[in-house]
ZAZADO-702868 format. One line per 3 residues: for each residue y, x, z of N, C-alpha, C. Coordinates in steps of 0.05 Angstrom, whole numbers. Layout:
N
Y:X:Z:Y:X:Z:Y:X:Z ~ ...
end
This chain:
239
-148:-676:774:-123:-670:758:-111:-696:749 ~ -85:-695:745:-71:-721:741:-64:-728:713 ~ -69:-710:693:-63:-717:666:-79:-741:656
-67:-757:638:-82:-780:628:-86:-779:599 ~ -108:-790:589:-113:-791:561:-120:-820:554 ~ -109:-830:533:-114:-857:525:-121:-858:496
-139:-875:489:-148:-878:461:-159:-906:457 ~ -156:-915:432:-166:-942:426:-196:-943:424 ~ -209:-920:422:-238:-919:420:-248:-899:441
-271:-903:452:-282:-885:473:-287:-858:461 ~ -282:-837:476:-289:-810:468:-318:-805:474 ~ -330:-785:461:-358:-779:466:-363:-775:496
-385:-786:506:-392:-783:534:-394:-754:541 ~ -380:-746:563:-382:-718:572:-366:-699:555 ~ -351:-709:535:-335:-691:518:-353:-676:499
-349:-650:497:-362:-633:478:-390:-627:487 ~ -410:-638:473:-438:-632:480:-452:-620:457 ~ -474:-607:462:-488:-592:442:-497:-611:419
-506:-635:425:-516:-653:405:-494:-662:386 ~ -469:-660:394:-447:-668:377:-439:-647:357 ~ -449:-623:360:-442:-601:342:-458:-601:317
-445:-600:293:-459:-596:269:-471:-568:268 ~ -491:-563:252:-504:-537:250:-484:-516:240 ~ -466:-523:222:-447:-504:212:-427:-497:234
-420:-471:236:-403:-462:258:-375:-471:255 ~ -365:-476:231:-337:-483:227:-333:-513:227 ~ -350:-527:213:-346:-556:211:-320:-564:198
-308:-545:184:-281:-550:173:-281:-557:143 ~ -305:-558:131:-306:-565:103:-301:-594:99 ~ -295:-602:74:-290:-630:68:-315:-647:72
-311:-672:82:-334:-690:85:-338:-706:59 ~ -362:-716:56:-367:-732:32:-355:-760:35 ~ -356:-776:13:-343:-802:13:-355:-821:33
-381:-819:37:-394:-837:56:-385:-831:85 ~ -382:-805:91:-372:-797:117:-344:-807:122 ~ -327:-807:101:-299:-816:103:-298:-845:110
-318:-861:100:-318:-889:106:-328:-894:135 ~ -347:-878:143:-358:-881:170:-339:-871:192 ~ -323:-851:185:-306:-838:205:-277:-839:196
-264:-861:199:-235:-862:192:-218:-846:211 ~ -195:-838:203:-177:-823:220:-170:-840:245 ~ -165:-826:267:-158:-839:292:-132:-827:303
-116:-845:314:-92:-836:329:-97:-840:358 ~ -93:-818:374:-97:-819:402:-72:-811:417 ~ -69:-821:441:-46:-817:457:-54:-804:484
-39:-782:491:-45:-768:516:-18:-764:531 ~ -20:-761:557:3:-755:573:-3:-732:592 ~ 13:-710:589:10:-687:607:38:-676:613
42:-669:638:66:-655:646:91:-671:639 ~ 89:-698:639:111:-715:633:117:-718:603 ~ 100:-707:586:103:-709:557:81:-727:546
89:-745:528:69:-761:514:63:-748:487 ~ 37:-742:483:28:-729:458:13:-750:441 ~ 21:-751:416:8:-769:396:-7:-751:377
-33:-753:377:-50:-735:362:-67:-751:342 ~ -65:-743:317:-82:-754:296:-107:-737:292 ~ -130:-750:294:-155:-737:288:-163:-744:260
-162:-725:242:-169:-730:214:-199:-729:209 ~ -212:-749:221:-242:-750:220:-252:-755:192 ~ -235:-765:174:-243:-769:146:-245:-743:131
-234:-722:142:-233:-696:128:-251:-674:141 ~ -252:-675:168:-266:-653:181:-286:-663:202 ~ -302:-644:212:-320:-650:234:-308:-639:259
-314:-614:266:-305:-602:291:-275:-601:294 ~ -259:-592:274:-231:-589:279:-216:-615:283 ~ -228:-637:275:-214:-663:277:-216:-676:305
-231:-665:322:-237:-678:348:-221:-664:370 ~ -209:-681:388:-198:-670:412:-221:-667:432 ~ -231:-643:435:-254:-638:452:-246:-638:482
-265:-643:499:-259:-645:527:-248:-619:539 ~ -256:-596:528:-246:-571:538:-215:-569:535 ~ -205:-580:513:-176:-579:508:-162:-597:528
-173:-621:533:-161:-639:552:-161:-627:580 ~ -183:-614:588:-184:-602:614:-164:-579:617 ~ -159:-564:596:-140:-542:597:-112:-553:600
-105:-574:585:-79:-587:588:-75:-598:616 ~ -95:-610:628:-93:-620:655:-89:-597:675 ~ -102:-574:669:-99:-551:687:-70:-541:686
-58:-540:663:-30:-532:661:-12:-551:677 ~ -19:-576:676:-3:-596:691:-7:-592:721 ~ -32:-590:730:-38:-587:758:-26:-562:770
-27:-540:755:-17:-515:765:13:-511:759 ~ 25:-530:746:53:-529:739:60:-504:723 ~ 43:-497:704:47:-473:688:68:-479:667
87:-460:664:107:-462:644:105:-439:625 ~ 114:-443:600:113:-422:580:141:-414:571 ~ 161:-420:586:188:-414:579:191:-384:575
202:-376:552:206:-348:546:181:-332:540 ~ 159:-346:536:133:-333:531:126:-334:501 ~ 116:-312:491:106:-311:463:76:-319:464
69:-341:452:43:-353:455:29:-356:428 ~ 3:-351:428:-13:-357:404:-38:-372:413 ~ -45:-393:397:-69:-408:402:-89:-403:380
-114:-398:388:-136:-393:369:-152:-418:366 ~ -160:-424:341:-177:-447:336:-163:-473:345 ~ -138:-477:336:-122:-499:346:-133:-527:341
-147:-530:318:-159:-556:312:-138:-578:309 ~ -136:-596:327:-115:-617:326:-88:-606:336 ~ -88:-584:350:-64:-572:360:-55:-582:387
-71:-598:401:-62:-610:425:-53:-590:447 ~ -68:-569:450:-61:-549:471:-36:-534:463 ~ -35:-525:439:-12:-510:430:13:-526:430
11:-552:423:34:-570:423:45:-573:452 ~ 27:-576:471:36:-578:499:50:-553:507 ~ 40:-529:498:53:-504:505:81:-503:493
84:-514:469:111:-515:457:129:-532:474 ~ 120:-556:482:137:-574:498:143:-562:526 ~ 126:-543:535:131:-530:561:147:-504:557
159:-501:534:178:-479:530:169:-455:516 ~ 144:-454:506:134:-430:494:143:-426:465 ~ 144:-401:456:148:-394:428:120:-391:417
110:-413:404:81:-416:399:74:-413:370 ~ 52:-398:364:40:-398:338:12:-411:341 ~ 7:-432:325:-19:-445:325:-34:-436:301
-59:-428:305:-75:-417:284:-102:-431:281 ~ -112:-430:256:-139:-440:250:-145:-432:222 ~ -167:-442:211:-174:-436:183:-154:-451:165
-151:-440:140:-130:-451:122:-132:-481:118 ~ -157:-491:115:-160:-519:109:-153:-538:132 ~ -149:-527:156:-143:-544:179:-113:-545:184
-97:-528:172:-69:-525:178:-53:-551:173 ~ -61:-566:153:-46:-591:148:-48:-611:171 ~ -71:-612:184:-74:-630:207:-57:-620:230
-56:-594:235:-40:-583:256:-10:-588:251 ~ -2:-583:226:26:-588:219:35:-617:223 ~ 17:-635:216:23:-663:219:27:-670:249
9:-660:266:11:-666:294:36:-652:307 ~ 42:-628:298:66:-615:308:91:-631:301 ~ 92:-641:276:115:-657:267:117:-683:283
95:-694:291:95:-719:306:105:-716:335 ~ 103:-692:345:108:-687:374:131:-669:380 ~ 140:-653:361:160:-633:366:185:-639:350
207:-641:364:233:-647:351:240:-626:331 ~ 251:-634:307:260:-614:287:281:-596:297 ~ 295:-604:318:317:-587:328:308:-567:350
282:-568:357:273:-550:378:274:-521:369 ~ 285:-504:386:287:-476:381:273:-461:404 ~ 257:-440:399:248:-431:373:229:-450:360
227:-450:333:209:-467:319:180:-457:322 ~ 162:-475:326:134:-467:326:124:-458:298 ~ 104:-441:298:93:-432:273:64:-441:271
55:-447:247:27:-454:241:17:-434:220 ~ -5:-420:226:-13:-399:208:-44:-398:207 ~ -54:-389:184:-83:-385:181:-91:-358:195
-113:-359:209:-124:-335:222:-155:-338:222 ~ -168:-320:208:-197:-318:209:-205:-295:226 ~ -219:-300:248:-226:-280:268:-241:-257:255
-233:-232:262:-247:-209:253:-240:-201:224 ~ -221:-216:212:-214:-211:184:-185:-204:180 ~ -167:-221:191:-139:-217:185:-121:-218:210
-133:-212:233:-117:-212:257:-96:-190:257 ~ -101:-169:240:-81:-147:239:-55:-156:225 ~ -54:-180:215:-29:-190:204:-12:-203:226
-21:-203:250:-7:-215:273:1:-193:292 ~ 22:-198:308:31:-178:328:9:-172:349 ~ 14:-151:364:-5:-143:385:6:-147:413
27:-162:415:41:-164:441:46:-192:451 ~ 27:-210:447:31:-237:457:30:-237:487 ~ 47:-254:499:46:-257:528:23:-275:537
17:-295:521:-4:-314:527:-21:-319:502 ~ -48:-320:506:-66:-328:485:-82:-352:496 ~ -84:-373:480:-97:-398:488:-122:-403:470
-143:-412:482:-166:-420:467:-183:-441:481 ~ -187:-464:469:-203:-485:481:-226:-492:462 ~ -250:-492:473:-273:-499:457:-277:-482:432
-273:-456:436:-276:-437:414:-300:-419:418 ~ -314:-422:440:-338:-405:446:-362:-423:444 ~ -373:-426:420:-397:-442:416:-415:-433:394
-407:-411:380:-423:-401:358:-428:-372:361 ~ -451:-363:371:-455:-335:378:-449:-315:355 ~ -453:-324:330:-448:-305:308:-418:-298:305
-401:-314:317:-372:-309:316:-362:-294:339 ~ -378:-288:359:-368:-277:384:-356:-249:381 ~ -368:-231:365:-357:-205:362:-331:-206:347
-328:-224:327:-303:-227:313:-281:-238:332 ~ -289:-257:350:-270:-267:369:-260:-245:388 ~ -279:-229:398:-271:-207:415:-252:-187:402
-258:-182:377:-241:-164:361:-213:-175:359 ~ -211:-201:354:-185:-214:351:-170:-214:378 ~ -184:-221:399:-171:-221:426:-161:-193:433
-176:-173:427:-168:-146:433:-143:-138:417 ~ -142:-146:391:-119:-139:375:-94:-153:384 ~ -96:-178:391:-72:-194:398:-61:-189:425
-75:-175:442:-68:-172:470:-61:-143:478 ~ -46:-141:499:-42:-115:512:-48:-119:542 ~ -42:-100:559:-50:-102:587:-35:-123:603
-12:-132:593:2:-153:607:-4:-181:597 ~ -19:-184:575:-26:-210:563:-44:-225:582 ~ -39:-251:584:-56:-269:599:-69:-288:579
-96:-290:580:-111:-307:562:-124:-329:578 ~ -120:-354:569:-133:-377:581:-154:-388:561 ~ -179:-388:570:-201:-398:554:-215:-420:569
-218:-443:555:-231:-466:567:-256:-473:550 ~ -279:-474:563:-304:-476:547:-324:-494:562 ~ -340:-508:546:-364:-521:557:-385:-499:562
-397:-499:585:-415:-477:592:-443:-483:583 ~ -449:-478:558:-474:-484:546:-490:-458:541 ~ -514:-456:552:-530:-433:546:-539:-433:516
-545:-456:506:-554:-458:478:-533:-449:459 ~ -508:-455:464:-486:-447:446:-475:-420:453 ~ -486:-406:473:-479:-379:479:-456:-374:498
-444:-395:508:-421:-392:525:-427:-377:551 ~ -450:-383:563:-458:-370:588:-460:-340:584 ~ -473:-331:563:-476:-302:558:-449:-290:551
-432:-304:536:-406:-294:528:-390:-287:552 ~ -388:-305:571:-371:-301:594:-383:-282:615 ~ -410:-282:616:-423:-265:636:-427:-236:627
-430:-232:601:-438:-206:591:-418:-194:570 ~ -412:-209:549:-396:-198:527:-367:-194:534 ~ -354:-215:544:-325:-213:549:-319:-193:571
-334:-191:593:-328:-172:614:-329:-142:605 ~ -341:-136:582:-341:-109:573:-313:-99:567 ~ -295:-117:559:-268:-110:551:-247:-122:568
-253:-143:582:-233:-159:596:-241:-165:625 ~ -221:-168:642:-226:-180:668:-227:-210:665 ~ -247:-223:677:-250:-252:674:-250:-265:701
-231:-284:705:-230:-298:731:-234:-328:726 ~ -254:-339:738:-258:-368:737:-237:-382:754 ~ -219:-397:741:-197:-409:756:-200:-439:760
-218:-451:744:-223:-480:747:-250:-487:736 ~ -263:-506:749:-289:-516:740:-289:-546:744 ~ -297:-562:724:-298:-590:727:-320:-598:747
-317:-620:761:-336:-628:781:-365:-629:772 ~ -369:-635:746:-396:-637:736:-406:-609:726 ~ -390:-588:730:-396:-561:722:-399:-557:692
-389:-576:677:-392:-575:648:-371:-557:635 ~ -346:-558:644:-325:-543:631:-313:-523:651 ~ -311:-498:642:-298:-477:658:-272:-468:645
-252:-460:661:-228:-447:651:-228:-419:663 ~ -224:-400:645:-222:-372:654:-194:-360:648 ~ -184:-345:667:-160:-329:663:-169:-301:657
-161:-291:634:-173:-266:624:-150:-246:619 ~ -154:-221:626:-135:-199:621:-150:-174:612 ~ -136:-157:598:-148:-132:588:-154:-113:610
-177:-99:608:-182:-77:627:-165:-53:621 ~ -157:-39:641:-138:-17:638:-149:5:620 ~ -176:7:619:-188:28:602:-193:20:574
-185:-6:567:-190:-16:540:-166:-11:522 ~ -171:2:499:-149:8:481:-155:-5:454
end
């Protein structure tokens, strides 16, 4: 794939690996003062689909949400390679983190809502402001969404649902499925990009749990078999 990513510091080898995950499933709580000194914020530059994205990783504030994980980069490159456009599409991204995938969807024409936990929204808003012109219509939205708790505050008719590196904590899988079910109908297309880790439950999720409600098609796999992209749609018998 032809998308490029540039950064002043090397990214973790192999992208998102099990050893890089903190034990807490969210990793979104504030870091202590020592961590802030060890992990200063980073500005990274990426280029996909002819767009330059400038992404701030607020490493001084967060663990997981502050990192541009490899699954997100792979999904952006997939959109570029497949020349996917979101023009006229109503899009929602789950677990946006830095917002890189959702921001690319905005630049590719989508009417996008980027979601994550409340404490992460400031980082997303900052990155949206850095990359999206104030005059762009329709305006992107940034909103809090906790899976399995408040998805009923969102519409049920999204054209596209995006999720990168959101399948890594088995205790959240049922809540994630509930959220996907609420946000989608039979015409919705869901793109999920995940590192395929048995330890973090991704293998079971895609092989067993997700197929109970959705059709799952593997549309891309990295050469090292580490990251998979799935195109997911609702089963006709699922209500």
